[in-house]
N, CA, C, O and the ligand as a Tripos MOL2 file, in Angstrom:
@<TRIPOS>MOLECULE
protein
  289   287    73     0     0
PROTEIN
NO_CHARGES

@<TRIPOS>ATOM
      1 N          -2.7850   13.8210  -11.6370 N.3       1 MET1
      2 CA         -4.0540   13.1460  -12.0970 C.3       1 MET1
      3 C          -3.6790   11.7020  -12.6600 C.2       1 MET1
      4 O          -2.5560   11.4430  -13.0930 O.2       1 MET1
      5 N          -4.6550   10.8530  -12.6150 N.am      2 GLY2
      6 CA         -4.4150    9.6030  -12.9820 C.3       2 GLY2
      7 C          -3.2990    8.8930  -12.0160 C.2       2 GLY2
      8 O          -2.9030    7.8430  -12.5240 O.2       2 GLY2
      9 N          -2.8450    9.1150  -11.0780 N.am      3 LYS3
     10 CA         -2.0100    8.5420  -10.3280 C.3       3 LYS3
     11 C          -2.3550    7.2640   -9.8090 C.2       3 LYS3
     12 O          -3.4890    7.1620   -9.3410 O.2       3 LYS3
     13 N          -1.6930    6.3750   -9.7980 N.am      4 ARG4
     14 CA         -2.1620    4.9780   -9.2230 C.3       4 ARG4
     15 C          -1.4130    4.9120   -7.9160 C.2       4 ARG4
     16 O          -0.1860    4.9220   -7.8140 O.2       4 ARG4
     17 N          -2.1050    4.8560   -7.1290 N.am      5 TRP5
     18 CA         -1.6310    4.9680   -5.6190 C.3       5 TRP5
     19 C          -1.4040    3.3320   -5.2110 C.2       5 TRP5
     20 O          -2.1340    2.4070   -5.5660 O.2       5 TRP5
     21 N          -0.2560    3.2420   -4.4140 N.am      6 THR6
     22 CA         -0.0630    1.7850   -4.0490 C.3       6 THR6
     23 C          -0.3550    1.8070   -2.2570 C.2       6 THR6
     24 O          -0.2980    2.8300   -1.5740 O.2       6 THR6
     25 N          -0.6290    0.6070   -1.8100 N.am      7 ILE7
     26 CA         -1.2330    0.5760   -0.4290 C.3       7 ILE7
     27 C           0.0100    1.3440    0.6060 C.2       7 ILE7
     28 O          -0.2650    1.9470    1.6430 O.2       7 ILE7
     29 N           1.2210    1.1860    0.1270 N.am      8 LEU8
     30 CA          2.2260    1.7100    1.1160 C.3       8 LEU8
     31 C           2.1200    3.2720    0.7900 C.2       8 LEU8
     32 O           2.3020    4.0670    1.7130 O.2       8 LEU8
     33 N           1.9100    3.6090   -0.1460 N.am      9 GLU9
     34 CA          1.8270    5.3400   -0.3410 C.3       9 GLU9
     35 C           0.5400    6.0690    0.3540 C.2       9 GLU9
     36 O           0.5240    7.1940    0.8540 O.2       9 GLU9
     37 N          -0.6790    5.0090    0.2410 N.am     10 ILE10
     38 CA         -1.8040    5.6460    1.1120 C.3      10 ILE10
     39 C          -1.4950    5.4510    2.5870 C.2      10 ILE10
     40 O          -1.8480    6.2620    3.4440 O.2      10 ILE10
     41 N          -0.8340    4.3620    2.8360 N.am     11 LYS11
     42 CA         -0.3200    4.4420    4.3000 C.3      11 LYS11
     43 C           0.3400    5.5100    4.7410 C.2      11 LYS11
     44 O          -0.0570    6.1370    5.7230 O.2      11 LYS11
     45 N           1.5800    5.8840    3.9640 N.am     12 GLU12
     46 CA          2.4810    7.1090    4.3380 C.3      12 GLU12
     47 C           1.4180    8.4320    4.1960 C.2      12 GLU12
     48 O           1.5150    9.3650    4.9940 O.2      12 GLU12
     49 N           0.5300    8.4360    3.2580 N.am     13 PHE13
     50 CA         -0.3400    9.7700    3.1150 C.3      13 PHE13
     51 C          -1.1030    9.9250    4.3470 C.2      13 PHE13
     52 O          -1.1700   11.0480    4.8470 O.2      13 PHE13
     53 N          -1.7100    8.8920    4.9200 N.am     14 ALA14
     54 CA         -2.5140    8.7950    6.0640 C.3      14 ALA14
     55 C          -1.6550    9.2480    7.2760 C.2      14 ALA14
     56 O          -2.1080   10.0270    8.1150 O.2      14 ALA14
     57 N          -0.3820    8.7260    7.3410 N.am     15 GLN15
     58 CA          0.4360    8.9460    8.5000 C.3      15 GLN15
     59 C           0.9180   10.4630    8.3730 C.2      15 GLN15
     60 O           1.1220   10.9940    9.4650 O.2      15 GLN15
     61 N           1.0860   11.0690    7.5210 N.am     16 LYS16
     62 CA          1.5600   12.3470    7.1640 C.3      16 LYS16
     63 C           0.4110   13.3510    7.0660 C.2      16 LYS16
     64 O           0.7330   14.5160    7.3000 O.2      16 LYS16
     65 N          -0.7350   13.1420    6.7960 N.am     17 ASN17
     66 CA         -1.7970   13.9910    6.6440 C.3      17 ASN17
     67 C          -2.8980   13.7470    7.5530 C.2      17 ASN17
     68 O          -3.8290   14.5520    7.6030 O.2      17 ASN17
     69 N          -2.8760   12.7110    8.2740 N.am     18 SER18
     70 CA         -4.2380   12.5830    9.1830 C.3      18 SER18
     71 C          -3.4430   11.9940   10.4980 C.2      18 SER18
     72 O          -2.2590   11.6630   10.5630 O.2      18 SER18
     73 N          -4.3700   11.9650   11.4480 N.am     19 GLU19
     74 CA         -4.1540   11.1230   12.7430 C.3      19 GLU19
     75 C          -4.8290    9.7110   12.6640 C.2      19 GLU19
     76 O          -4.8880    8.9980   13.6650 O.2      19 GLU19
     77 N          -5.2110    9.4200   11.7540 N.am     20 SER20
     78 CA         -5.7200    7.8020   11.1650 C.3      20 SER20
     79 C          -4.5690    6.9050   10.7390 C.2      20 SER20
     80 O          -3.5890    7.3170   10.1170 O.2      20 SER20
     81 N          -4.7460    5.7490   11.0910 N.am     21 THR21
     82 CA         -3.6910    4.8010   10.3180 C.3      21 THR21
     83 C          -4.3400    3.8840    9.5850 C.2      21 THR21
     84 O          -5.4650    3.4980    9.9010 O.2      21 THR21
     85 N          -3.7480    3.4790    8.6170 N.am     22 LEU22
     86 CA         -4.3830    2.6660    7.4740 C.3      22 LEU22
     87 C          -4.0830    1.0530    8.0460 C.2      22 LEU22
     88 O          -2.9870    0.5960    8.3690 O.2      22 LEU22
     89 N          -5.3590    0.3830    8.0600 N.am     23 LEU23
     90 CA         -5.0810   -0.9000    8.4110 C.3      23 LEU23
     91 C          -5.2360   -1.8950    7.3590 C.2      23 LEU23
     92 O          -4.8150   -3.0510    7.4050 O.2      23 LEU23
     93 N          -5.9050   -1.3210    6.3650 N.am     24 SER24
     94 CA         -5.7530   -2.4480    5.1930 C.3      24 SER24
     95 C          -4.6140   -2.6720    4.6890 C.2      24 SER24
     96 O          -3.7240   -1.8220    4.6470 O.2      24 SER24
     97 N          -4.5050   -3.9400    4.2130 N.am     25 LYS25
     98 CA         -3.0960   -4.3660    3.6430 C.3      25 LYS25
     99 C          -3.0860   -4.5820    1.9580 C.2      25 LYS25
    100 O          -2.0870   -4.8870    1.3070 O.2      25 LYS25
    101 N          -4.3940   -4.3590    1.4380 N.am     26 GLU26
    102 CA         -4.1310   -4.3200   -0.1050 C.3      26 GLU26
    103 C          -5.2280   -3.1050   -0.6870 C.2      26 GLU26
    104 O          -6.3060   -2.8010   -0.1760 O.2      26 GLU26
    105 N          -4.6890   -2.6100   -1.7320 N.am     27 TYR27
    106 CA         -5.5110   -1.5770   -2.3200 C.3      27 TYR27
    107 C          -5.8750   -1.7310   -3.9640 C.2      27 TYR27
    108 O          -4.9870   -1.8250   -4.8120 O.2      27 TYR27
    109 N          -7.1380   -1.7410   -4.2430 N.am     28 HIS28
    110 CA         -7.4230   -2.3150   -5.5190 C.3      28 HIS28
    111 C          -8.1680   -1.4630   -6.4660 C.2      28 HIS28
    112 O          -8.6340   -1.7650   -7.5640 O.2      28 HIS28
    113 N          -8.1970   -0.0450   -5.6620 N.am     29 GLY29
    114 CA         -8.8120    1.0350   -6.6050 C.3      29 GLY29
    115 C          -9.6150    1.8540   -5.9530 C.2      29 GLY29
    116 O         -10.1060    1.4870   -4.8850 O.2      29 GLY29
    117 N          -9.8950    3.1560   -6.5050 N.am     30 PHE30
    118 CA        -10.5150    4.2050   -5.5910 C.3      30 PHE30
    119 C         -11.9750    3.8370   -5.3940 C.2      30 PHE30
    120 O         -12.5880    4.6670   -4.7230 O.2      30 PHE30
    121 N         -12.6970    2.7730   -5.8260 N.am     31 SER31
    122 CA        -14.0390    2.4670   -5.1910 C.3      31 SER31
    123 C         -13.8650    1.4020   -4.1150 C.2      31 SER31
    124 O         -14.9370    0.9110   -3.7610 O.2      31 SER31
    125 N         -12.7880    0.9250   -3.5100 N.am     32 GLN32
    126 CA        -12.5540    0.1850   -2.4610 C.3      32 GLN32
    127 C         -12.6300    0.8250   -1.3310 C.2      32 GLN32
    128 O         -11.9520    1.8480   -1.2370 O.2      32 GLN32
    129 N         -13.4060    0.4360   -0.2590 N.am     33 LYS33
    130 CA        -13.3080    0.9070    1.0490 C.3      33 LYS33
    131 C         -12.1740    0.4370    1.7280 C.2      33 LYS33
    132 O         -12.0160   -0.7840    1.7450 O.2      33 LYS33
    133 N         -11.3440    1.1560    2.2960 N.am     34 LEU34
    134 CA        -10.1960    0.8340    3.0860 C.3      34 LEU34
    135 C         -10.4310    1.1960    4.5750 C.2      34 LEU34
    136 O         -11.1740    2.0740    5.0140 O.2      34 LEU34
    137 N          -9.6390    0.3290    5.2610 N.am     35 LEU35
    138 CA        -10.0780    0.3060    6.8310 C.3      35 LEU35
    139 C          -8.8890    1.0570    7.4480 C.2      35 LEU35
    140 O          -7.6910    0.8190    7.3020 O.2      35 LEU35
    141 N          -9.5510    2.1190    8.2460 N.am     36 PHE36
    142 CA         -8.5890    3.0220    8.7380 C.3      36 PHE36
    143 C          -8.8340    2.6720   10.2260 C.2      36 PHE36
    144 O          -9.7970    1.9970   10.5900 O.2      36 PHE36
    145 N          -7.8310    3.2140   11.1190 N.am     37 LYS37
    146 CA         -8.2570    3.3190   12.6870 C.3      37 LYS37
    147 C          -8.1180    4.7630   12.9820 C.2      37 LYS37
    148 O          -7.1200    5.3960   12.6370 O.2      37 LYS37
    149 N          -9.0500    5.2520   13.5800 N.am     38 CYS38
    150 CA         -8.8250    6.7390   13.9790 C.3      38 CYS38
    151 C          -8.0700    6.7990   15.3210 C.2      38 CYS38
    152 O          -7.8500    5.8530   16.0780 O.2      38 CYS38
    153 N          -7.7220    8.0540   15.4680 N.am     39 ALA39
    154 CA         -6.9830    8.5960   16.6840 C.3      39 ALA39
    155 C          -7.5900    8.1040   17.9800 C.2      39 ALA39
    156 O          -6.9630    7.8370   19.0050 O.2      39 ALA39
    157 N          -9.0500    8.0130   17.7700 N.am     40 CYS40
    158 CA         -9.9850    7.8690   19.1550 C.3      40 CYS40
    159 C          -9.7020    6.2590   19.3660 C.2      40 CYS40
    160 O          -9.7380    5.8520   20.5270 O.2      40 CYS40
    161 N          -9.4570    5.4320   18.4370 N.am     41 GLY41
    162 CA         -9.2920    3.9350   18.6140 C.3      41 GLY41
    163 C         -10.3540    3.4370   17.8340 C.2      41 GLY41
    164 O         -10.2310    2.2220   17.6760 O.2      41 GLY41
    165 N         -11.3230    3.8970   17.3000 N.am     42 GLN42
    166 CA        -12.5260    3.3710   16.5550 C.3      42 GLN42
    167 C         -11.8400    3.0690   14.9760 C.2      42 GLN42
    168 O         -11.0600    3.8580   14.4420 O.2      42 GLN42
    169 N         -12.2050    2.0210   14.4720 N.am     43 ASN43
    170 CA        -11.9920    1.7130   13.0620 C.3      43 ASN43
    171 C         -13.2520    2.2340   12.3770 C.2      43 ASN43
    172 O         -14.4100    2.3150   12.7870 O.2      43 ASN43
    173 N         -12.6110    2.6100   11.0510 N.am     44 PHE44
    174 CA        -13.8310    3.1180   10.2640 C.3      44 PHE44
    175 C         -13.3280    2.8940    8.8780 C.2      44 PHE44
    176 O         -12.1160    2.8270    8.6710 O.2      44 PHE44
    177 N         -14.1520    2.7810    7.9770 N.am     45 GLU45
    178 CA        -14.0010    2.2730    6.4780 C.3      45 GLU45
    179 C         -14.4380    3.6730    5.7740 C.2      45 GLU45
    180 O         -15.3630    4.4130    6.1080 O.2      45 GLU45
    181 N         -13.5070    3.8290    4.6990 N.am     46 LYS46
    182 CA        -13.4800    5.0070    3.9360 C.3      46 LYS46
    183 C         -12.8190    4.7180    2.5450 C.2      46 LYS46
    184 O         -11.7820    4.0590    2.4660 O.2      46 LYS46
    185 N         -13.4730    5.2460    1.4300 N.am     47 THR47
    186 CA        -12.6850    5.1170    0.1890 C.3      47 THR47
    187 C         -11.4850    6.0460    0.2330 C.2      47 THR47
    188 O         -11.5050    7.0800    0.9010 O.2      47 THR47
    189 N         -10.3630    5.6320   -0.5430 N.am     48 PHE48
    190 CA         -9.2330    6.7380   -0.5110 C.3      48 PHE48
    191 C          -9.6870    7.8360   -1.3010 C.2      48 PHE48
    192 O          -8.9580    8.8020   -1.0760 O.2      48 PHE48
    193 N         -10.5270    8.0860   -2.0820 N.am     49 THR49
    194 CA        -11.0100    9.2760   -2.6720 C.3      49 THR49
    195 C         -11.5320   10.2490   -1.6580 C.2      49 THR49
    196 O         -11.1410   11.4140   -1.5810 O.2      49 THR49
    197 N         -12.6660    9.5690   -0.6920 N.am     50 LYS50
    198 CA        -13.0450   10.3050    0.1580 C.3      50 LYS50
    199 C         -12.2200   10.8920    1.0890 C.2      50 LYS50
    200 O         -12.2770   12.0910    1.3640 O.2      50 LYS50
    201 N         -11.3720   10.0230    1.6430 N.am     51 PHE51
    202 CA        -10.0980   10.1010    2.3830 C.3      51 PHE51
    203 C          -9.4070   11.4400    2.0410 C.2      51 PHE51
    204 O          -9.2310   12.3500    2.8510 O.2      51 PHE51
    205 N          -9.0700   11.4490    0.8620 N.am     52 LYS52
    206 CA         -8.0650   12.2660    0.5490 C.3      52 LYS52
    207 C          -8.6490   13.5300   -0.0520 C.2      52 LYS52
    208 O          -8.3320   14.6310    0.3960 O.2      52 LYS52
    209 N          -9.5160   13.3830   -1.0810 N.am     53 ASN53
    210 CA        -10.0930   14.5650   -1.7710 C.3      53 ASN53
    211 C         -11.1910   15.2270   -0.9250 C.2      53 ASN53
    212 O         -11.2710   16.4470   -1.0750 O.2      53 ASN53
    213 N         -12.0310   14.6750   -0.0870 N.am     54 ARG54
    214 CA        -13.0570   15.2040    0.7490 C.3      54 ARG54
    215 C         -12.8800   15.4630    2.2200 C.2      54 ARG54
    216 O         -13.7050   15.9580    2.9880 O.2      54 ARG54
    217 N         -11.4550   14.9700    2.5220 N.am     55 ASN55
    218 CA        -10.9150   15.3840    3.8650 C.3      55 ASN55
    219 C         -11.6630   14.6380    4.8220 C.2      55 ASN55
    220 O         -11.8630   15.0930    5.9480 O.2      55 ASN55
    221 N         -12.1230   13.4450    4.4320 N.am     56 GLN56
    222 CA        -12.7350   12.4380    5.5860 C.3      56 GLN56
    223 C         -11.8920   11.7500    6.2570 C.2      56 GLN56
    224 O         -11.9340   10.5370    6.0500 O.2      56 GLN56
    225 N         -11.0760   12.1600    7.0560 N.am     57 ARG57
    226 CA         -9.9290   11.3440    7.6900 C.3      57 ARG57
    227 C          -9.9970   10.8440    9.1230 C.2      57 ARG57
    228 O          -9.0510   10.3660    9.7480 O.2      57 ARG57
    229 N         -11.1970   11.0110    9.5480 N.am     58 LYS58
    230 CA        -11.5950   10.4830   10.7340 C.3      58 LYS58
    231 C         -12.6830    9.6490   10.8790 C.2      58 LYS58
    232 O         -13.3320    9.4510    9.8520 O.2      58 LYS58
    233 N         -13.0950    9.0410   12.0230 N.am     59 CYS59
    234 CA        -14.2820    8.1180   11.9010 C.3      59 CYS59
    235 C         -15.4870    8.8960   12.1070 C.2      59 CYS59
    236 O         -15.3140   10.0720   12.4270 O.2      59 CYS59
    237 N         -16.7140    8.4560   11.9820 N.am     60 ASP60
    238 CA        -18.1320    9.1690   12.0720 C.3      60 ASP60
    239 C         -18.2210    9.8720   13.2690 C.2      60 ASP60
    240 O         -18.9020   10.8910   13.3810 O.2      60 ASP60
    241 N         -17.5350    9.3550   14.2150 N.am     61 VAL61
    242 CA        -18.0490    9.9990   15.4470 C.3      61 VAL61
    243 C         -17.1050   11.3410   15.5980 C.2      61 VAL61
    244 O         -17.6490   12.3550   16.0360 O.2      61 VAL61
    245 N         -15.9460   11.3720   15.3080 N.am     62 CYS62
    246 CA        -15.1430   12.4530   15.3540 C.3      62 CYS62
    247 C         -15.3050   13.4130   14.3710 C.2      62 CYS62
    248 O         -14.9940   14.5950   14.5130 O.2      62 CYS62
    249 N         -15.8460   12.8620   13.2560 N.am     63 GLN63
    250 CA        -16.0120   13.8500   12.0820 C.3      63 GLN63
    251 C         -17.1640   13.1890   11.3250 C.2      63 GLN63
    252 O         -16.9890   12.3930   10.4020 O.2      63 GLN63
    253 N         -18.6320   13.6700   11.8950 N.am     64 PRO64
    254 CA        -19.7510   13.2530   11.6280 C.3      64 PRO64
    255 C         -20.0560   13.4960    9.7950 C.2      64 PRO64
    256 O         -19.6080   14.5540    9.3530 O.2      64 PRO64
    257 N         -20.5710   12.8360    9.0780 N.am     65 PRO65
    258 CA        -20.6080   13.0640    7.7230 C.3      65 PRO65
    259 C         -21.6240   14.0870    7.5400 C.2      65 PRO65
    260 O         -22.5660   14.1820    8.3270 O.2      65 PRO65
    261 N         -21.4770   14.8680    6.5260 N.am     66 LYS66
    262 CA        -22.0520   15.9300    6.1440 C.3      66 LYS66
    263 C         -23.5390   15.5540    5.4730 C.2      66 LYS66
    264 O         -23.6240   14.7640    4.5330 O.2      66 LYS66
    265 N         -24.5680   16.1400    6.0030 N.am     67 GLU67
    266 CA        -25.8520   15.8590    5.2170 C.3      67 GLU67
    267 C         -25.7630   15.9810    3.7620 C.2      67 GLU67
    268 O         -26.1130   15.0650    3.0170 O.2      67 GLU67
    269 N         -25.2740   17.1620    3.3210 N.am     68 SER68
    270 CA        -25.2850   17.3270    1.8990 C.3      68 SER68
    271 C         -24.2190   16.3540    1.3090 C.2      68 SER68
    272 O         -23.3940   15.7860    2.0250 O.2      68 SER68
    273 N         -24.2800   16.2180    0.1390 N.am     69 GLY69
    274 CA        -23.2860   15.4640   -0.6770 C.3      69 GLY69
    275 C         -23.7370   14.1910   -0.9850 C.2      69 GLY69
    276 O         -24.8650   13.8740   -0.6060 O.2      69 GLY69
    277 N         -22.9500   13.2810   -1.7020 N.am     70 GLU70
    278 CA        -23.2590   12.0150   -2.0290 C.3      70 GLU70
    279 C         -23.5010   10.9830   -0.5320 C.2      70 GLU70
    280 O         -23.0080   11.3660    0.5280 O.2      70 GLU70
    281 N         -24.1400    9.9360   -0.5880 N.am     71 ARG71
    282 CA        -24.3470    9.0440    0.3230 C.3      71 ARG71
    283 C         -23.6970    7.7380   -0.2760 C.2      71 ARG71
    284 O         -23.8210    7.4520   -1.4670 O.2      71 ARG71
    285 N         -22.9600    6.9260    0.6680 N.am     72 SER72
    286 CA        -22.2730    5.9980    0.1540 C.3      72 SER72
    287 C         -23.1950    4.7140    0.0630 C.2      72 SER72
    288 O         -22.7500    3.6670   -0.4080 O.2      72 SER72
    289 ZN        -12.5470    8.9630   15.8880 Zn       73 ZN73
@<TRIPOS>BOND
     1     1     2 1
     2     2     3 1
     3     3     4 2
     4     3     5 am
     5     5     6 1
     6     6     7 1
     7     7     8 2
     8     7     9 am
     9     9    10 1
    10    10    11 1
    11    11    12 2
    12    11    13 am
    13    13    14 1
    14    14    15 1
    15    15    16 2
    16    15    17 am
    17    17    18 1
    18    18    19 1
    19    19    20 2
    20    19    21 am
    21    21    22 1
    22    22    23 1
    23    23    24 2
    24    23    25 am
    25    25    26 1
    26    26    27 1
    27    27    28 2
    28    27    29 am
    29    29    30 1
    30    30    31 1
    31    31    32 2
    32    31    33 am
    33    33    34 1
    34    34    35 1
    35    35    36 2
    36    35    37 am
    37    37    38 1
    38    38    39 1
    39    39    40 2
    40    39    41 am
    41    41    42 1
    42    42    43 1
    43    43    44 2
    44    43    45 am
    45    45    46 1
    46    46    47 1
    47    47    48 2
    48    47    49 am
    49    49    50 1
    50    50    51 1
    51    51    52 2
    52    51    53 am
    53    53    54 1
    54    54    55 1
    55    55    56 2
    56    55    57 am
    57    57    58 1
    58    58    59 1
    59    59    60 2
    60    59    61 am
    61    61    62 1
    62    62    63 1
    63    63    64 2
    64    63    65 am
    65    65    66 1
    66    66    67 1
    67    67    68 2
    68    67    69 am
    69    69    70 1
    70    70    71 1
    71    71    72 2
    72    71    73 am
    73    73    74 1
    74    74    75 1
    75    75    76 2
    76    75    77 am
    77    77    78 1
    78    78    79 1
    79    79    80 2
    80    79    81 am
    81    81    82 1
    82    82    83 1
    83    83    84 2
    84    83    85 am
    85    85    86 1
    86    86    87 1
    87    87    88 2
    88    87    89 am
    89    89    90 1
    90    90    91 1
    91    91    92 2
    92    91    93 am
    93    93    94 1
    94    94    95 1
    95    95    96 2
    96    95    97 am
    97    97    98 1
    98    98    99 1
    99    99   100 2
   100    99   101 am
   101   101   102 1
   102   102   103 1
   103   103   104 2
   104   103   105 am
   105   105   106 1
   106   106   107 1
   107   107   108 2
   108   107   109 am
   109   109   110 1
   110   110   111 1
   111   111   112 2
   112   111   113 am
   113   113   114 1
   114   114   115 1
   115   115   116 2
   116   115   117 am
   117   117   118 1
   118   118   119 1
   119   119   120 2
   120   119   121 am
   121   121   122 1
   122   122   123 1
   123   123   124 2
   124   123   125 am
   125   125   126 1
   126   126   127 1
   127   127   128 2
   128   127   129 am
   129   129   130 1
   130   130   131 1
   131   131   132 2
   132   131   133 am
   133   133   134 1
   134   134   135 1
   135   135   136 2
   136   135   137 am
   137   137   138 1
   138   138   139 1
   139   139   140 2
   140   139   141 am
   141   141   142 1
   142   142   143 1
   143   143   144 2
   144   143   145 am
   145   145   146 1
   146   146   147 1
   147   147   148 2
   148   147   149 am
   149   149   150 1
   150   150   151 1
   151   151   152 2
   152   151   153 am
   153   153   154 1
   154   154   155 1
   155   155   156 2
   156   155   157 am
   157   157   158 1
   158   158   159 1
   159   159   160 2
   160   159   161 am
   161   161   162 1
   162   162   163 1
   163   163   164 2
   164   163   165 am
   165   165   166 1
   166   166   167 1
   167   167   168 2
   168   167   169 am
   169   169   170 1
   170   170   171 1
   171   171   172 2
   172   171   173 am
   173   173   174 1
   174   174   175 1
   175   175   176 2
   176   175   177 am
   177   177   178 1
   178   178   179 1
   179   179   180 2
   180   179   181 am
   181   181   182 1
   182   182   183 1
   183   183   184 2
   184   183   185 am
   185   185   186 1
   186   186   187 1
   187   187   188 2
   188   187   189 am
   189   189   190 1
   190   190   191 1
   191   191   192 2
   192   191   193 am
   193   193   194 1
   194   194   195 1
   195   195   196 2
   196   195   197 am
   197   197   198 1
   198   198   199 1
   199   199   200 2
   200   199   201 am
   201   201   202 1
   202   202   203 1
   203   203   204 2
   204   203   205 am
   205   205   206 1
   206   206   207 1
   207   207   208 2
   208   207   209 am
   209   209   210 1
   210   210   211 1
   211   211   212 2
   212   211   213 am
   213   213   214 1
   214   214   215 1
   215   215   216 2
   216   215   217 am
   217   217   218 1
   218   218   219 1
   219   219   220 2
   220   219   221 am
   221   221   222 1
   222   222   223 1
   223   223   224 2
   224   223   225 am
   225   225   226 1
   226   226   227 1
   227   227   228 2
   228   227   229 am
   229   229   230 1
   230   230   231 1
   231   231   232 2
   232   231   233 am
   233   233   234 1
   234   234   235 1
   235   235   236 2
   236   235   237 am
   237   237   238 1
   238   238   239 1
   239   239   240 2
   240   239   241 am
   241   241   242 1
   242   242   243 1
   243   243   244 2
   244   243   245 am
   245   245   246 1
   246   246   247 1
   247   247   248 2
   248   247   249 am
   249   249   250 1
   250   250   251 1
   251   251   252 2
   252   251   253 am
   253   253   254 1
   254   254   255 1
   255   255   256 2
   256   255   257 am
   257   257   258 1
   258   258   259 1
   259   259   260 2
   260   259   261 am
   261   261   262 1
   262   262   263 1
   263   263   264 2
   264   263   265 am
   265   265   266 1
   266   266   267 1
   267   267   268 2
   268   267   269 am
   269   269   270 1
   270   270   271 1
   271   271   272 2
   272   271   273 am
   273   273   274 1
   274   274   275 1
   275   275   276 2
   276   275   277 am
   277   277   278 1
   278   278   279 1
   279   279   280 2
   280   279   281 am
   281   281   282 1
   282   282   283 1
   283   283   284 2
   284   283   285 am
   285   285   286 1
   286   286   287 1
   287   287   288 2
@<TRIPOS>SUBSTRUCTURE
     1 MET1         2 RESIDUE 1 A MET
     2 GLY2         6 RESIDUE 1 A GLY
     3 LYS3        10 RESIDUE 1 A LYS
     4 ARG4        14 RESIDUE 1 A ARG
     5 TRP5        18 RESIDUE 1 A TRP
     6 THR6        22 RESIDUE 1 A THR
     7 ILE7        26 RESIDUE 1 A ILE
     8 LEU8        30 RESIDUE 1 A LEU
     9 GLU9        34 RESIDUE 1 A GLU
    10 ILE10       38 RESIDUE 1 A ILE
    11 LYS11       42 RESIDUE 1 A LYS
    12 GLU12       46 RESIDUE 1 A GLU
    13 PHE13       50 RESIDUE 1 A PHE
    14 ALA14       54 RESIDUE 1 A ALA
    15 GLN15       58 RESIDUE 1 A GLN
    16 LYS16       62 RESIDUE 1 A LYS
    17 ASN17       66 RESIDUE 1 A ASN
    18 SER18       70 RESIDUE 1 A SER
    19 GLU19       74 RESIDUE 1 A GLU
    20 SER20       78 RESIDUE 1 A SER
    21 THR21       82 RESIDUE 1 A THR
    22 LEU22       86 RESIDUE 1 A LEU
    23 LEU23       90 RESIDUE 1 A LEU
    24 SER24       94 RESIDUE 1 A SER
    25 LYS25       98 RESIDUE 1 A LYS
    26 GLU26      102 RESIDUE 1 A GLU
    27 TYR27      106 RESIDUE 1 A TYR
    28 HIS28      110 RESIDUE 1 A HIS
    29 GLY29      114 RESIDUE 1 A GLY
    30 PHE30      118 RESIDUE 1 A PHE
    31 SER31      122 RESIDUE 1 A SER
    32 GLN32      126 RESIDUE 1 A GLN
    33 LYS33      130 RESIDUE 1 A LYS
    34 LEU34      134 RESIDUE 1 A LEU
    35 LEU35      138 RESIDUE 1 A LEU
    36 PHE36      142 RESIDUE 1 A PHE
    37 LYS37      146 RESIDUE 1 A LYS
    38 CYS38      150 RESIDUE 1 A CYS
    39 ALA39      154 RESIDUE 1 A ALA
    40 CYS40      158 RESIDUE 1 A CYS
    41 GLY41      162 RESIDUE 1 A GLY
    42 GLN42      166 RESIDUE 1 A GLN
    43 ASN43      170 RESIDUE 1 A ASN
    44 PHE44      174 RESIDUE 1 A PHE
    45 GLU45      178 RESIDUE 1 A GLU
    46 LYS46      182 RESIDUE 1 A LYS
    47 THR47      186 RESIDUE 1 A THR
    48 PHE48      190 RESIDUE 1 A PHE
    49 THR49      194 RESIDUE 1 A THR
    50 LYS50      198 RESIDUE 1 A LYS
    51 PHE51      202 RESIDUE 1 A PHE
    52 LYS52      206 RESIDUE 1 A LYS
    53 ASN53      210 RESIDUE 1 A ASN
    54 ARG54      214 RESIDUE 1 A ARG
    55 ASN55      218 RESIDUE 1 A ASN
    56 GLN56      222 RESIDUE 1 A GLN
    57 ARG57      226 RESIDUE 1 A ARG
    58 LYS58      230 RESIDUE 1 A LYS
    59 CYS59      234 RESIDUE 1 A CYS
    60 ASP60      238 RESIDUE 1 A ASP
    61 VAL61      242 RESIDUE 1 A VAL
    62 CYS62      246 RESIDUE 1 A CYS
    63 GLN63      250 RESIDUE 1 A GLN
    64 PRO64      254 RESIDUE 1 A PRO
    65 PRO65      258 RESIDUE 1 A PRO
    66 LYS66      262 RESIDUE 1 A LYS
    67 GLU67      266 RESIDUE 1 A GLU
    68 SER68      270 RESIDUE 1 A SER
    69 GLY69      274 RESIDUE 1 A GLY
    70 GLU70      278 RESIDUE 1 A GLU
    71 ARG71      282 RESIDUE 1 A ARG
    72 SER72      286 RESIDUE 1 A SER
    73 ZN73       289 GROUP 0 **** ****
């Protein structure tokens, strides 16, 4: 809890825990949308909170957003 992630740690997390690649070069906090490249080749934006805690680790085509839950 309360861990401050660096952009390098996030990149590593994405490499190990998803098929997506982090494209963003800077990380300013949990509310920031990061740019990822999905395994299908499409880029998508996602906050790290959603990426990590909500398992939203692919683009909206490969992993359509669920209707329930918050909207961005
Ligand atoms: Zn995709």
